[in-house]
C-alpha positions as CSV (number, residue, x, y, z in Angstrom):
1,X,-50.1,-7.8,-49.8
2,X,-49.5,-5.4,-46.9
3,X,-47.0,-3.0,-47.3
4,X,-45.0,-0.6,-45.1
5,X,-46.2,3.2,-44.6
6,X,-43.6,5.9,-45.9
7,X,-42.0,7.8,-43.5
8,X,-42.2,6.7,-39.4
9,X,-45.2,6.1,-39.1
10,X,-45.7,2.3,-38.0
11,X,-49.0,1.6,-39.5
12,X,-49.8,-0.5,-42.5
13,X,-51.3,0.0,-45.5
14,X,-53.4,-2.3,-47.6
15,X,-53.4,-1.6,-51.6
16,X,-57.1,-0.9,-52.3
17,X,-58.1,0.0,-48.9
18,X,-57.3,3.1,-46.6
19,X,-57.7,4.2,-42.8
20,X,-59.7,7.1,-41.8
21,X,-59.0,9.4,-38.8
22,X,-62.9,8.9,-37.6
23,X,-62.4,11.4,-34.8
24,X,-60.6,12.0,-31.7
25,X,-61.9,10.8,-28.3
26,X,-60.4,11.7,-24.8
27,X,-59.7,9.5,-22.1
28,X,-61.3,10.2,-19.0
29,X,-59.3,10.0,-15.4
30,X,-60.9,6.6,-14.6
31,X,-58.6,5.9,-18.2
32,X,-62.4,5.1,-20.1
33,X,-63.2,6.3,-23.7
34,X,-66.4,6.7,-26.0
35,X,-66.3,5.1,-29.3
36,X,-68.7,7.7,-31.3
37,X,-72.2,6.9,-32.0
38,X,-71.9,7.1,-35.9
39,X,-68.8,4.9,-35.5
40,X,-70.4,2.2,-33.5
41,X,-73.3,2.4,-35.8
42,X,-71.6,1.8,-39.4
43,X,-69.2,-0.9,-37.4
44,X,-72.4,-2.5,-36.2
45,X,-70.8,-2.5,-32.2
46,X,-74.2,-3.3,-30.1
47,X,-73.6,-3.4,-26.4
48,X,-72.5,-6.8,-25.4
49,X,-69.9,-7.2,-27.8
50,X,-66.1,-8.0,-27.3
51,X,-63.3,-6.0,-29.0
52,X,-60.0,-7.2,-29.1
53,X,-57.1,-4.6,-28.4
54,X,-54.0,-5.1,-30.2
55,X,-51.0,-3.1,-29.6
56,X,-47.9,-2.2,-32.0
57,X,-44.8,-1.5,-30.7
58,X,-42.2,0.6,-32.4
59,X,-38.6,1.4,-30.8
60,X,-39.8,-0.3,-27.5
61,X,-43.2,1.9,-27.3
62,X,-46.7,1.5,-28.6
63,X,-47.4,3.9,-31.3
64,X,-50.9,2.0,-32.8
65,X,-53.8,0.3,-30.5
66,X,-55.9,-1.1,-33.3
67,X,-59.5,-2.3,-32.2
68,X,-61.0,-5.6,-33.8
69,X,-64.0,-7.3,-33.2
70,X,-63.7,-10.4,-31.5
71,X,-65.5,-12.6,-33.5
72,X,-63.9,-11.3,-36.5
73,X,-60.7,-11.9,-34.6
74,X,-61.6,-15.7,-34.0
75,X,-62.6,-16.2,-37.6
76,X,-59.2,-15.3,-39.0
77,X,-57.5,-17.3,-36.0
78,X,-59.5,-20.3,-37.3
79,X,-59.0,-19.6,-40.6
80,X,-54.8,-19.6,-39.8
81,X,-54.3,-22.5,-37.6
82,X,-57.3,-25.2,-39.4
83,X,-54.6,-26.2,-41.9
84,X,-52.5,-26.9,-38.6
85,X,-54.3,-28.6,-36.8
86,X,-55.4,-30.9,-39.4
87,X,-54.8,-34.7,-38.1
88,X,-54.8,-33.4,-34.4
89,X,-56.6,-35.6,-32.0
90,X,-59.4,-33.3,-30.0
91,X,-59.2,-30.5,-32.7
92,X,-62.7,-31.3,-34.5
93,X,-60.2,-32.0,-37.7
94,X,-59.1,-35.6,-37.4
């Protein structure tokens, strides 16, 4: 069960897992950034992969930006939607 972290942090912690500061990256004048090679390798991010960008807003401003591999996100959406779509014509679950 997710719990809010203590203090002013806007991020969540999940029992049994942890978050790591992997690296500090810069943003160039065109707004581009580079994920370090070792992180891409450990995350199995390869050219052509799509990442979903999710922002977390606290007190009216974005405080966290999360990247999730699009194929993982799509699977979670389908897990969530399947019970809701049961019996709906055209959903493949009728």
